[in-house]
Backbone as ProteinMPNN parsed JSONL, in Angstrom:
{"seq_chain_A": "LLIDAGCQVDNYASDVTRTFPINGKFNDAQKALYEVCLASNIAAIEHSKPGVTLPDIQDVAFRSLTKGLIDIGLINGSVDEALAKNLHKNFCPHSISHWIGLDVHDAGSYSENGHFTKLEPGMYFSVEPGIYIDPGNMNVPEEFRGIGIRIEDDVLITTDGHEVLSAGIPK", "coords_chain_A": {"N_chain_A": [[-5.762, 31.76, 14.593], [-7.214, 30.255, 11.927], [-6.74, 29.979, 8.552], [-8.171, 29.087, 5.604], [-7.594, 29.04, 2.358], [-7.516, 29.955, -1.146], [-6.777, 30.24, -4.654], [-7.357, 30.866, -8.149], [-5.588, 30.187, -11.109], [-5.193, 30.55, -14.471], [-7.419, 28.887, -14.76], [-6.853, 26.792, -13.01], [-6.965, 25.45, -9.73], [-6.084, 26.231, -6.3], [-5.334, 25.314, -2.89], [-4.873, 26.119, 0.274], [-3.923, 26.055, 3.683], [-3.25, 27.835, 6.611], [-2.224, 28.4, 9.977], [-2.263, 30.805, 12.468], [-1.09, 32.485, 15.421], [-3.303, 34.591, 17.115], [-2.547, 36.724, 18.757], [0.047, 37.059, 17.981], [1.935, 35.325, 19.051], [2.317, 31.939, 19.769], [0.945, 30.196, 22.591], [2.3, 27.846, 25.019], [0.907, 25.347, 24.777], [-0.439, 25.656, 22.316], [1.793, 25.962, 20.653], [3.043, 23.468, 20.97], [1.137, 21.735, 19.793], [1.072, 22.841, 17.223], [3.668, 22.284, 16.33], [3.576, 19.478, 16.26], [1.649, 19.106, 14.249], [2.939, 20.393, 12.096], [5.238, 18.763, 11.805], [3.998, 16.428, 10.918], [2.908, 17.322, 8.48], [5.283, 17.939, 7.063], [6.555, 15.403, 7.014], [4.731, 13.938, 5.458], [4.821, 15.342, 3.028], [7.516, 14.957, 2.328], [7.446, 12.28, 1.734], [6.155, 12.166, -0.65], [6.16, 11.197, -3.92], [6.724, 9.894, -7.257], [5.0, 6.82, -7.815], [4.17, 6.213, -5.198], [1.16, 6.116, -3.191], [-1.778, 8.1, -2.391], [-2.964, 7.076, 0.026], [-0.614, 5.905, 1.122], [0.878, 8.192, 1.698], [-0.848, 9.396, 3.519], [-0.728, 7.497, 5.593], [1.913, 7.881, 6.484], [1.707, 10.531, 7.376], [-0.259, 10.272, 9.422], [1.086, 8.532, 11.151], [3.245, 10.119, 12.013], [1.775, 12.234, 13.19], [0.433, 10.851, 15.226], [2.592, 9.903, 16.778], [3.587, 12.362, 17.678], [1.383, 13.287, 19.185], [1.364, 11.373, 21.175], [3.864, 11.917, 22.33], [3.383, 14.434, 23.509], [1.529, 13.75, 25.355], [-1.224, 13.419, 24.814], [-2.241, 11.14, 23.741], [-2.13, 7.775, 24.759], [0.1, 4.929, 25.022], [1.747, 2.847, 22.53], [2.86, 3.912, 19.256], [2.04, 2.149, 17.206], [-0.028, 0.722, 18.512], [-1.824, 2.801, 19.081], [-2.437, 3.699, 16.483], [-3.651, 1.399, 15.473], [-5.973, 1.403, 16.944], [-7.103, 3.663, 15.982], [-6.811, 6.091, 17.387], [-5.821, 8.596, 16.802], [-7.788, 9.702, 15.246], [-9.504, 10.934, 16.963], [-8.511, 13.429, 17.135], [-7.815, 14.244, 14.587], [-10.049, 14.055, 12.416], [-10.401, 13.904, 9.669], [-9.348, 13.041, 6.278], [-6.004, 13.207, 4.923], [-5.522, 14.288, 2.471], [-6.442, 15.444, -0.86], [-7.328, 15.472, -4.331], [-6.302, 18.181, -6.428], [-7.137, 20.481, -8.961], [-8.863, 21.493, -11.677], [-10.772, 22.188, -9.954], [-11.066, 22.935, -6.446], [-11.435, 20.702, -4.766], [-10.857, 18.351, -6.589], [-12.233, 16.259, -9.173], [-11.764, 12.752, -9.578], [-10.474, 9.483, -9.438], [-9.399, 7.63, -6.595], [-8.633, 5.121, -6.585], [-8.379, 2.174, -8.645], [-9.79, -0.641, -10.074], [-9.618, -1.975, -7.622], [-7.122, -1.264, -6.651], [-5.02, 1.183, -5.221], [-4.438, 4.362, -6.702], [-1.369, 5.019, -8.156], [0.947, 7.624, -7.712], [1.866, 9.893, -10.278], [4.074, 11.854, -12.377], [2.934, 15.183, -12.731], [0.559, 14.951, -11.358], [-1.481, 16.507, -8.88], [-2.053, 17.578, -5.646], [-3.362, 17.992, -2.268], [-1.784, 18.321, 0.964], [-2.767, 17.99, 4.114], [-2.655, 17.814, 7.208], [-4.36, 18.015, 10.365], [-5.172, 19.198, 13.66], [-7.582, 19.084, 16.052], [-9.164, 20.116, 18.914], [-11.81, 19.612, 20.906], [-13.484, 22.053, 22.845], [-14.896, 21.076, 25.016], [-13.736, 18.659, 25.658], [-12.946, 16.638, 28.104], [-10.984, 14.807, 28.429], [-8.491, 15.638, 27.861], [-5.748, 17.738, 28.895], [-6.606, 20.931, 30.265], [-5.356, 23.172, 29.055], [-5.092, 22.522, 26.372], [-7.6, 22.414, 25.298], [-10.02, 23.439, 22.923], [-8.317, 24.251, 20.902], [-7.44, 24.523, 17.515], [-5.671, 23.425, 14.729], [-4.365, 23.528, 11.494], [-2.35, 22.693, 8.734], [-1.844, 23.19, 5.466], [-0.617, 22.264, 2.332], [0.063, 22.566, -1.198], [0.913, 20.127, -3.482], [2.865, 19.058, -6.158], [3.532, 16.329, -8.172], [6.62, 15.435, -9.52], [8.979, 14.33, -12.04], [11.165, 13.402, -10.629], [10.442, 13.472, -7.954], [8.884, 15.722, -5.984], [7.223, 18.941, -5.985], [6.592, 21.618, -3.906], [4.07, 23.647, -4.301], [3.042, 25.67, -2.803], [5.087, 26.598, -1.27], [6.121, 29.149, -0.818], [4.534, 30.397, 1.019], [4.488, 31.422, 4.296], [5.003, 29.19, 7.06]], "CA_chain_A": [[-6.572, 32.044, 13.435], [-7.022, 29.277, 10.865], [-7.153, 30.533, 7.27], [-8.213, 28.115, 4.513], [-7.773, 29.93, 1.219], [-6.973, 29.512, -2.412], [-7.014, 31.114, -5.787], [-7.313, 30.155, -9.42], [-4.71, 30.754, -12.116], [-5.407, 29.828, -15.734], [-8.474, 27.91, -14.478], [-6.435, 25.76, -12.065], [-7.234, 25.857, -8.351], [-5.145, 25.961, -5.207], [-6.009, 25.139, -1.605], [-3.814, 26.242, 1.274], [-4.362, 26.442, 5.027], [-2.227, 28.214, 7.579], [-2.746, 28.746, 11.294], [-1.428, 31.818, 13.096], [-1.571, 32.957, 16.725], [-3.96, 35.889, 16.967], [-1.8, 37.772, 19.452], [1.411, 37.117, 17.477], [2.811, 34.302, 19.616], [1.627, 30.771, 20.313], [1.265, 29.795, 23.96], [3.016, 26.563, 25.023], [0.049, 24.277, 24.264], [-0.621, 25.914, 20.886], [3.079, 25.692, 20.003], [3.257, 22.013, 20.962], [0.254, 21.159, 18.778], [1.517, 23.33, 15.92], [4.873, 21.536, 15.952], [3.139, 18.123, 15.898], [0.985, 19.216, 12.949], [3.965, 20.734, 11.117], [6.054, 17.569, 11.567], [3.172, 15.537, 10.104], [2.863, 17.94, 7.162], [6.602, 17.774, 6.433], [6.768, 13.974, 6.758], [3.883, 13.541, 4.33], [5.362, 15.95, 1.808], [8.778, 14.293, 1.997], [7.128, 10.937, 1.224], [5.441, 12.339, -1.915], [6.997, 10.964, -5.1], [6.093, 8.947, -8.173], [4.913, 5.419, -7.4], [3.464, 6.043, -3.931], [-0.263, 6.429, -3.271], [-2.233, 9.03, -1.354], [-3.03, 6.382, 1.313], [0.749, 5.777, 1.66], [1.231, 9.496, 2.258], [-1.677, 9.569, 4.71], [-0.175, 6.649, 6.653], [3.097, 8.57, 7.006], [1.227, 11.704, 8.116], [-0.911, 9.847, 10.663], [2.114, 7.965, 12.042], [3.933, 11.265, 12.609], [0.824, 12.932, 14.047], [0.196, 10.015, 16.404], [3.801, 9.951, 17.609], [3.62, 13.67, 18.336], [0.33, 13.357, 20.209], [1.857, 10.546, 22.292], [4.971, 12.641, 22.965], [2.891, 15.529, 24.367], [0.658, 13.184, 26.371], [-2.649, 13.411, 24.496], [-2.568, 9.744, 23.436], [-1.297, 6.83, 25.52], [0.465, 3.684, 24.366], [2.718, 2.929, 21.443], [2.331, 4.441, 17.997], [1.316, 1.085, 16.505], [-1.287, 0.447, 19.227], [-2.721, 3.949, 18.902], [-2.919, 3.682, 15.104], [-4.57, 0.262, 15.32], [-7.234, 1.801, 17.58], [-7.507, 4.934, 15.357], [-6.908, 7.135, 18.412], [-5.533, 9.886, 16.169], [-9.033, 10.219, 14.669], [-10.128, 11.81, 17.96], [-7.92, 14.757, 16.973], [-7.78, 14.549, 13.15], [-11.092, 13.171, 11.892], [-10.474, 13.926, 8.206], [-8.2, 12.495, 5.567], [-4.867, 14.123, 4.821], [-5.274, 14.76, 1.125], [-7.437, 15.372, -1.93], [-6.838, 15.974, -5.607], [-6.562, 19.574, -6.8], [-7.006, 20.643, -10.411], [-9.771, 22.533, -12.134], [-11.566, 22.522, -8.778], [-10.298, 22.797, -5.207], [-11.54, 19.272, -4.475], [-11.063, 17.947, -7.967], [-12.736, 14.917, -9.46], [-10.736, 11.773, -9.918], [-10.509, 8.28, -8.62], [-8.258, 7.357, -5.733], [-8.287, 3.72, -6.819], [-8.911, 1.595, -9.859], [-9.757, -2.113, -10.033], [-9.236, -2.442, -6.292], [-5.761, -0.851, -6.316], [-4.893, 2.628, -5.101], [-3.754, 5.032, -7.797], [0.016, 5.413, -7.885], [1.209, 8.985, -8.159], [2.675, 10.062, -11.483], [4.38, 13.262, -12.644], [1.807, 15.997, -13.175], [-0.558, 14.876, -10.408], [-1.477, 17.677, -8.009], [-2.907, 17.248, -4.51], [-3.099, 18.693, -1.012], [-1.331, 17.607, 2.158], [-3.364, 18.861, 5.125], [-2.962, 17.3, 8.543], [-4.931, 18.976, 11.297], [-5.427, 18.768, 15.038], [-8.725, 19.853, 16.558], [-9.519, 19.646, 20.248], [-13.087, 20.158, 21.343], [-13.36, 22.76, 24.121], [-15.517, 20.292, 26.081], [-13.059, 17.373, 25.806], [-12.372, 16.551, 29.442], [-9.946, 13.779, 28.424], [-7.202, 16.275, 27.59], [-5.507, 18.848, 29.817], [-7.369, 22.139, 29.96], [-4.643, 24.121, 28.192], [-5.208, 22.11, 24.976], [-8.998, 22.449, 24.866], [-10.448, 24.526, 22.059], [-7.298, 24.6, 19.91], [-7.531, 23.902, 16.198], [-4.503, 23.748, 13.898], [-4.215, 22.775, 10.252], [-1.334, 23.223, 7.831], [-2.116, 22.555, 4.179], [0.202, 22.662, 1.199], [-0.255, 22.016, -2.503], [2.075, 19.363, -3.915], [2.877, 18.577, -7.532], [4.491, 15.246, -8.382], [7.541, 15.665, -10.628], [9.616, 13.075, -12.465], [12.135, 12.93, -9.631], [9.972, 13.672, -6.584], [7.737, 16.612, -5.838], [7.431, 20.371, -5.804], [5.564, 22.208, -3.062], [3.687, 24.872, -5.0], [2.702, 26.682, -1.796], [6.259, 26.747, -0.409], [6.403, 30.551, -0.518], [3.634, 30.909, 2.057], [5.108, 31.071, 5.59], [4.368, 28.249, 7.989]], "C_chain_A": [[-6.225, 31.016, 12.365], [-7.591, 29.873, 9.586], [-7.047, 29.429, 6.228], [-8.552, 28.915, 3.266], [-7.212, 29.31, -0.049], [-7.227, 30.55, -3.469], [-7.051, 30.251, -7.037], [-6.421, 30.932, -10.374], [-4.864, 29.906, -13.371], [-6.369, 28.658, -15.552], [-8.065, 26.775, -13.545], [-6.512, 26.301, -10.648], [-6.038, 25.599, -7.438], [-5.951, 25.86, -3.922], [-4.941, 25.091, -0.528], [-4.428, 26.644, 2.608], [-3.134, 26.776, 5.86], [-2.932, 28.579, 8.885], [-1.754, 29.684, 11.967], [-1.965, 32.149, 14.488], [-2.132, 34.374, 16.589], [-3.154, 37.009, 17.622], [-0.335, 37.838, 19.012], [2.347, 36.062, 18.009], [1.968, 33.163, 20.169], [1.951, 30.615, 21.791], [1.873, 28.394, 23.89], [2.184, 25.424, 24.437], [-0.167, 24.438, 22.761], [0.648, 25.576, 20.11], [3.328, 24.192, 19.9], [2.406, 21.359, 19.877], [0.659, 21.593, 17.372], [2.728, 22.519, 15.443], [4.547, 20.098, 15.576], [2.513, 18.136, 14.507], [1.999, 19.502, 11.844], [4.846, 19.524, 10.795], [5.301, 16.571, 10.69], [3.101, 16.033, 8.662], [4.172, 17.694, 6.411], [6.858, 16.311, 6.092], [5.975, 13.503, 5.55], [4.418, 14.096, 3.018], [6.64, 15.234, 1.382], [8.558, 12.91, 1.403], [6.481, 10.979, -0.169], [6.398, 12.215, -3.094], [6.274, 10.0, -6.024], [6.114, 7.526, -7.603], [4.256, 5.191, -6.059], [1.998, 6.418, -4.146], [-0.632, 7.459, -2.212], [-2.446, 8.32, -0.017], [-1.649, 6.14, 1.94], [1.156, 7.073, 2.359], [0.428, 9.759, 3.529], [-1.154, 8.726, 5.865], [1.041, 7.302, 7.299], [2.669, 9.763, 7.865], [0.603, 11.296, 9.449], [0.078, 9.233, 11.648], [2.853, 9.101, 12.755], [3.022, 12.0, 13.591], [0.599, 12.158, 15.344], [1.389, 10.026, 17.334], [3.874, 11.268, 18.368], [2.584, 13.805, 19.43], [0.674, 12.485, 21.416], [2.924, 11.313, 23.053], [4.493, 13.768, 23.865], [1.817, 15.061, 25.352], [-0.83, 13.182, 26.068], [-3.156, 12.03, 24.092], [-1.615, 8.878, 24.242], [-1.001, 5.594, 24.692], [1.5, 3.904, 23.286], [2.04, 3.49, 20.195], [1.507, 3.372, 17.279], [-0.015, 0.763, 17.176], [-2.3, 1.566, 18.995], [-3.284, 3.994, 17.482], [-3.919, 2.556, 14.885], [-5.947, 0.586, 15.902], [-7.79, 3.1, 16.982], [-7.657, 6.07, 16.363], [-6.62, 8.525, 17.846], [-6.795, 10.522, 15.593], [-9.82, 11.069, 15.672], [-9.654, 13.248, 17.801], [-7.842, 15.2, 15.516], [-8.779, 13.633, 12.455], [-11.178, 13.102, 10.366], [-9.255, 13.263, 7.581], [-7.153, 13.595, 5.389], [-4.769, 14.775, 3.444], [-6.517, 14.705, 0.242], [-6.787, 15.907, -3.194], [-7.169, 17.453, -5.739], [-6.364, 19.652, -8.307], [-7.85, 21.795, -10.869], [-10.729, 22.953, -11.032], [-10.699, 22.298, -7.542], [-10.292, 21.345, -4.731], [-11.888, 18.624, -5.813], [-11.571, 16.518, -8.066], [-11.558, 14.007, -9.786], [-10.774, 10.636, -8.94], [-9.243, 8.161, -7.783], [-7.813, 5.905, -5.872], [-8.925, 3.263, -8.119], [-8.721, 0.084, -9.788], [-9.227, -2.643, -8.705], [-7.833, -2.071, -5.867], [-5.702, 0.668, -6.246], [-4.063, 3.182, -6.256], [-2.35, 5.436, -7.376], [0.257, 6.792, -8.491], [2.165, 8.991, -9.345], [2.993, 11.544, -11.657], [3.17, 13.978, -13.235], [0.61, 15.926, -12.251], [-0.359, 15.937, -9.322], [-2.487, 17.446, -6.891], [-2.514, 18.071, -3.284], [-2.48, 17.739, 0.003], [-1.783, 18.483, 3.316], [-3.685, 18.164, 6.448], [-3.537, 18.416, 9.417], [-5.089, 18.351, 12.67], [-6.511, 19.688, 15.576], [-9.137, 19.267, 17.897], [-10.769, 20.38, 20.709], [-12.906, 20.862, 22.696], [-13.961, 21.983, 25.295], [-14.864, 18.943, 26.313], [-12.332, 17.317, 27.146], [-11.293, 15.473, 29.541], [-8.564, 14.335, 28.097], [-6.999, 17.397, 28.609], [-6.174, 20.135, 29.336], [-6.675, 23.072, 28.975], [-4.719, 23.775, 26.697], [-6.631, 22.271, 24.419], [-9.298, 23.679, 24.005], [-9.432, 24.943, 21.0], [-7.555, 23.826, 18.618], [-6.374, 24.373, 15.336], [-4.579, 22.913, 12.629], [-3.17, 23.489, 9.412], [-1.49, 22.464, 6.522], [-1.22, 23.15, 3.1], [-0.285, 21.971, -0.06], [1.009, 21.393, -3.082], [1.86, 18.864, -5.34], [3.917, 17.468, -7.629], [5.301, 15.555, -9.642], [8.205, 14.337, -11.0], [10.562, 12.524, -11.416], [11.704, 13.161, -8.182], [8.718, 14.52, -6.53], [8.196, 18.059, -5.794], [6.279, 20.879, -4.955], [5.221, 23.576, -3.663], [3.333, 26.004, -4.041], [3.875, 26.988, -0.868], [6.559, 28.207, -0.023], [5.523, 31.146, 0.561], [4.19, 30.475, 3.416], [4.282, 30.075, 6.388], [4.825, 28.615, 9.382]], "O_chain_A": [[-5.072, 30.919, 11.945], [-8.768, 30.23, 9.527], [-5.963, 28.895, 5.992], [-9.669, 29.413, 3.13], [-6.53, 28.285, -0.02], [-7.813, 31.601, -3.212], [-6.803, 29.046, -6.98], [-6.479, 32.159, -10.447], [-4.685, 28.689, -13.334], [-6.168, 27.579, -16.11], [-8.865, 25.869, -13.31], [-6.171, 27.455, -10.391], [-5.119, 24.851, -7.773], [-7.111, 26.272, -3.872], [-4.19, 24.121, -0.435], [-5.34, 27.469, 2.659], [-2.118, 26.083, 5.811], [-4.085, 29.01, 8.887], [-0.558, 29.399, 12.031], [-3.175, 32.097, 14.708], [-1.489, 35.248, 16.007], [-3.088, 38.119, 17.093], [0.449, 38.586, 19.596], [3.449, 35.902, 17.485], [1.029, 33.382, 20.935], [3.081, 30.865, 22.213], [1.953, 27.815, 22.807], [2.709, 24.615, 23.673], [-0.087, 23.462, 22.016], [0.585, 24.974, 19.037], [3.772, 23.702, 18.861], [2.901, 20.521, 19.123], [0.595, 20.798, 16.434], [2.791, 22.118, 14.281], [5.17, 19.545, 14.67], [2.814, 17.275, 13.681], [1.922, 18.909, 10.768], [5.166, 19.29, 9.63], [5.896, 15.94, 9.817], [3.223, 15.242, 7.727], [4.157, 17.285, 5.25], [7.33, 16.007, 4.997], [6.487, 12.757, 4.716], [4.459, 13.389, 2.011], [6.821, 14.939, 0.201], [9.398, 12.42, 0.648], [6.286, 9.935, -0.792], [7.32, 13.015, -3.251], [5.308, 9.356, -5.614], [7.095, 7.091, -7.0], [3.815, 4.075, -5.785], [1.648, 6.981, -5.183], [0.11, 7.667, -1.253], [-2.132, 8.911, 1.017], [-1.522, 6.165, 3.165], [1.705, 7.056, 3.461], [0.963, 10.285, 4.505], [-1.137, 9.19, 7.005], [1.184, 7.279, 8.521], [3.207, 9.976, 8.951], [0.896, 11.895, 10.484], [-0.076, 9.398, 12.858], [3.061, 9.043, 13.968], [3.445, 12.349, 14.693], [0.578, 12.742, 16.428], [1.228, 10.145, 18.549], [4.185, 11.29, 19.559], [2.862, 14.372, 20.486], [0.319, 12.817, 22.547], [2.899, 11.358, 24.283], [5.123, 14.044, 24.886], [1.259, 15.867, 26.096], [-1.634, 12.965, 26.975], [-4.361, 11.781, 24.101], [-0.438, 9.204, 24.391], [-1.75, 5.249, 23.778], [2.056, 4.993, 23.141], [0.814, 3.535, 20.099], [0.408, 3.649, 16.799], [-1.019, 0.553, 16.495], [-3.478, 1.313, 18.745], [-4.463, 4.291, 17.289], [-4.92, 2.736, 14.191], [-6.964, 0.1, 15.408], [-8.832, 3.586, 17.423], [-8.532, 6.922, 16.209], [-7.126, 9.521, 18.363], [-6.87, 11.744, 15.465], [-10.699, 11.836, 15.28], [-10.309, 14.178, 18.271], [-7.806, 16.398, 15.235], [-8.414, 12.566, 11.963], [-11.958, 12.314, 9.831], [-8.269, 12.965, 8.256], [-7.406, 14.765, 5.677], [-4.004, 15.724, 3.269], [-7.497, 14.026, 0.548], [-5.834, 16.683, -3.144], [-8.186, 17.921, -5.229], [-5.511, 18.958, -8.861], [-7.6, 22.943, -10.504], [-11.423, 23.961, -11.16], [-9.716, 21.558, -7.591], [-9.249, 20.824, -4.337], [-13.055, 18.384, -6.122], [-11.367, 15.693, -7.176], [-10.497, 14.461, -10.215], [-11.072, 10.814, -7.759], [-8.157, 8.545, -8.217], [-6.769, 5.505, -5.356], [-9.869, 3.869, -8.624], [-7.634, -0.405, -9.482], [-8.487, -3.626, -8.663], [-7.38, -2.519, -4.814], [-6.259, 1.36, -7.099], [-3.114, 2.55, -6.72], [-2.165, 6.112, -6.364], [-0.163, 7.088, -9.609], [3.122, 8.22, -9.411], [2.268, 12.398, -11.146], [2.48, 13.458, -14.112], [-0.283, 16.769, -12.348], [0.763, 16.223, -8.904], [-3.652, 17.151, -7.16], [-1.485, 18.747, -3.266], [-2.632, 16.521, -0.087], [-1.266, 19.585, 3.501], [-4.854, 17.948, 6.77], [-3.236, 19.595, 9.229], [-5.134, 17.13, 12.815], [-6.375, 20.911, 15.559], [-9.424, 18.075, 18.006], [-10.776, 21.6, 20.876], [-12.248, 20.327, 23.589], [-13.579, 22.205, 26.444], [-15.383, 18.145, 27.093], [-11.245, 17.874, 27.303], [-10.743, 15.249, 30.619], [-7.583, 13.593, 28.06], [-7.971, 17.946, 29.128], [-6.282, 20.379, 28.134], [-7.337, 23.697, 28.146], [-4.446, 24.626, 25.85], [-6.829, 22.263, 23.204], [-8.888, 24.797, 24.318], [-9.672, 25.905, 20.269], [-7.85, 22.631, 18.639], [-6.121, 25.572, 15.222], [-4.833, 21.71, 12.694], [-3.108, 24.718, 9.379], [-1.296, 21.249, 6.47], [-1.086, 24.368, 2.974], [-0.951, 20.937, -0.007], [2.049, 22.046, -3.165], [0.807, 18.32, -5.674], [5.061, 17.651, -7.211], [4.745, 15.891, -10.688], [7.995, 13.33, -10.324], [10.745, 11.31, -11.321], [12.528, 13.054, -7.274], [7.642, 14.106, -6.962], [9.373, 18.361, -5.596], [5.117, 20.602, -5.252], [5.989, 24.531, -3.544], [3.327, 27.171, -4.433], [3.686, 27.571, 0.199], [7.19, 28.454, 1.005], [5.74, 32.284, 0.978], [4.346, 29.279, 3.661], [3.051, 30.108, 6.392], [4.428, 27.968, 10.352]]}, "name": "protein", "num_of_chains": 1, "seq": "LLIDAGCQVDNYASDVTRTFPINGKFNDAQKALYEVCLASNIAAIEHSKPGVTLPDIQDVAFRSLTKGLIDIGLINGSVDEALAKNLHKNFCPHSISHWIGLDVHDAGSYSENGHFTKLEPGMYFSVEPGIYIDPGNMNVPEEFRGIGIRIEDDVLITTDGHEVLSAGIPK"}
């Protein structure tokens, strides 16, 4: 069960996604994909600090996601080769982040004058890697087909790093 939810407090939005096994326990394929997605989520969050950009964070997330998909056999080759060919996009077709503020997908530029916006204290955004496998994808083992996993957290940049505002929600 994938739940994408949020709330508003004092006119500010949140956006959080969690994925749970319906019967209470992931099977082996679901668990493997969940762990790959979780590792990507954690890597991206750990990279979040003043001075980096959302594309920097996305690169870290996609590198982790790609490595995990290689490790479980859904992508072949090296991480660098797979990233160069965008093979991860077969499983995660969306970006990893968006601004959050007065709206769930808040307005704001991701770049200015040809340069990506560097994160500063007070900026608030999502980190949401996902893995989605089409049930008809005959290029993956049958046990992985039809699984969708996304883990999304809300991250606030602080003067010395970040704070995960959704940290109290179990993953």
